[in-house]
C-alpha positions in Angstrom: 0.0 0.0 0.0 2.8 2.4 0.9 4.5 1.7 -2.4 1.3 2.4 -4.3 1.0 5.8 -2.6 4.7 6.5 -3.4 4.2 5.6 -7.0 1.1 7.8 -7.2 3.1 10.7 -5.7 5.9 10.1 -8.2 3.4 9.9 -11.0 1.8 13.2 -10.1 5.2 14.8 -9.7 7.1 13.4 -12.6 4.2 12.7 -14.9 5.8 11.0 -17.9 8.9 9.9 -16.1 6.8 8.2 -13.4 5.6 5.6 -16.0 9.2 4.5 -16.6 9.9 4.5 -12.8 6.8 2.5 -12.0 7.5 0.0 -14.8 11.1 -0.4 -13.6 9.9 -0.9 -10.1 7.2 -3.4 -11.1 9.7 -5.3 -13.2 12.2 -5.4 -10.3 9.4 -6.6 -7.9 8.2 -9.1 -10.5 11.8 -10.4 -11.0 12.3 -10.8 -7.3 8.9 -12.5 -6.9 9.7 -14.9 -9.8 13.1 -15.6 -8.4 11.6 -16.6 -5.1 8.6 -18.4 -6.7 10.8 -20.0 -9.4 13.0 -21.7 -6.8 9.9 -23.1 -5.1 7.9 -24.0 -8.2 10.8 -25.4 -10.2 8.9 -28.7 -10.6 5.7 -26.9 -11.7 7.6 -25.3 -14.6 9.0 -28.6 -15.6 5.5 -30.2 -15.5 4.1 -27.4 -17.7 6.9 -27.8 -20.2 6.0 -31.3 -21.6 2.5 -30.4 -22.8 3.7 -27.9 -25.5 6.3 -30.3 -26.7 3.6 -33.0 -27.1 1.5 -30.7 -29.2 4.4 -30.1 -31.6 4.7 -33.8 -32.7 0.9 -33.9 -33.3 1.2 -30.9 -35.6 4.1 -32.5 -37.4 2.3 -35.7 -37.8 -0.8 -34.0 -39.1 1.3 -32.0 -41.6 3.1 -35.1 -42.8 -0.2 -37.0 -43.2 -1.8 -34.2 -45.1 
């Protein structure tokens, strides 16, 4: 909540520059969250990886059959 108020104050003060600052801050926060979440959900990412790879062969087979 405090960061939102700060971002709002920066937006009102800087105007255009605030967008870049807010984006950079959000990216930094997202990166930190992903870093923490990624280490915990490493298995989940691995489980979500196979499905897309299984879809590729199906497309290749369909293309070869057609």
